[in-house]
N, C-alpha and C positions, 0 to 999 in steps of 0.2 A: 178774424181770419187766422187759420192755424199757421204754424211755423213753416211747414213745407210750401204752402202757397206764397208766403212772404219771400222765401228764398227764390222761388221760381220767378216772381215778379222782378227781383233784383238782377236776374241774369241778363247779360248783354245780348240782345237779339242778333247783333252782328257776329256773335260767336257761335250761333246755332249751326251745327254741322249740316243739317238739311239745307239751309239757306246757302251756306258757303259752297257746298258741293254742287248745288243746283246752278249757282252763278258760274262756277268753274266749268261745269258741264256745258252750259250755254256758250261760254267763251271758246272752249275747245271744239265743240260741235260746229261753231261758226267757221272755224278754219277748214273743217272737212266739207261742210255744206257749200262753202264758196267754190270749191273745186268740183263737187259732185252734182251741183244743181243743173249744170249744163247737160248732164246725162239723163235728166228727167226720171230719176229714181230717188225714193225717200231714203232716209237714214236707215230705217229698219229693212227696207228692200236691199240696200247696199250690203248690210250685214248678212242677209240671207244669201245673196249672190256670192259673196266671199266665202261663206261657209260651205255652200254646195260646191263651189269651184274647188275648194280645198279638199273636200271629202269625196267628190265624185258623184255620190248619191247619198241621200240621207232620209231617214224616216221623218215624216212631217211632225210627229210628236217630239222628236229630238230637237228640232229647230227652236221651238218655244222654250224648252227646258234649258238648252245651252245658251241661248241669247237672252233669256229672262223676259220673253215677250208673252203677252196674253194670247190665248188661243184665237180670239177674234182678230187680233192684229196679224198673227201668222196667216190665218185664213184669208183675210182681206189682201195682205201683201202678196200672197201666193197667187190669188186670182188675178191681181194686177200684173204680176210677172208672167203668168201663163198667157194672159190676154195679149201681152206685148210680144209673146213668142220666145221668151227667154228660158222658161222652165217647162217641163212636162211632169205629169204625175201618173204613176202606175197605181192601179186600184187593187193592190194585193195586200191581204192581211188587214189588221185593225187600223194601222196607220200607214197610209200610202207612202211610197218612196218618191222623193223629189230628185230630179236630175236636170242638168243643163241641156238645152237644145244647141245646135250649131250657132245660132244667133246669140244664145245665152252665153256661150263660151267667148264670143267676141265681146259682148257687153261686159262679162266678168273681167276680161283683160283690160278694157277701158276703165272700169271701176277700180281695178287694182292699181292702175297707173295714177289715177287721180287720188285714190286713198293714200298711196305712198307719198304724194306731195303734201297732203294734209298731215300725215304722220310726221314728215320731216319738219313742217312748220310748227307743229306742236312740240316736237323735240327741241327745236331751237329756242322756244319760249321756256319750256320746263327744264331742259337740261337733264343729264342723267340723274341728278339728285332728285328732281321733281318726279321723274318717271319711277324711280325706286320708291319714293314716298307713296305714289299711287299704288304700286304693287304691295307695299306693306299694309296700306289701308284695306285693299282688296282681300288680303290674307286674313285680316281680323274679321271680315264680314262673312267668311265662309263657315 
């Protein structure tokens, strides 16, 4: 066995950034899902609703890029949100534009209220120090 393989085997798996970030993501996600589950929208659908609500309208291709979602996830979530009557799609250009319906605006308001509760709960756990640490990690990943 060469030296690099030996040093890899000696690494503490509990220190693996992927594992640690995944666990943290699940814990924080749980705080949000607890509040959002009653609205019958997934985590990625929530992100889409918040994004479209904030932007007014957005190109479908921008959603996936901004939220770092696979095209198939964006397509599937959009179909679900359109079927529920929350979004509509205009068929102009290469990438259709996505906007909220009147029901979508109401749902986006409900999602925002519940999201804010999840945000507050996560902030209480992480504090400003933890939130700043997340921002620093995010900066290094860009």
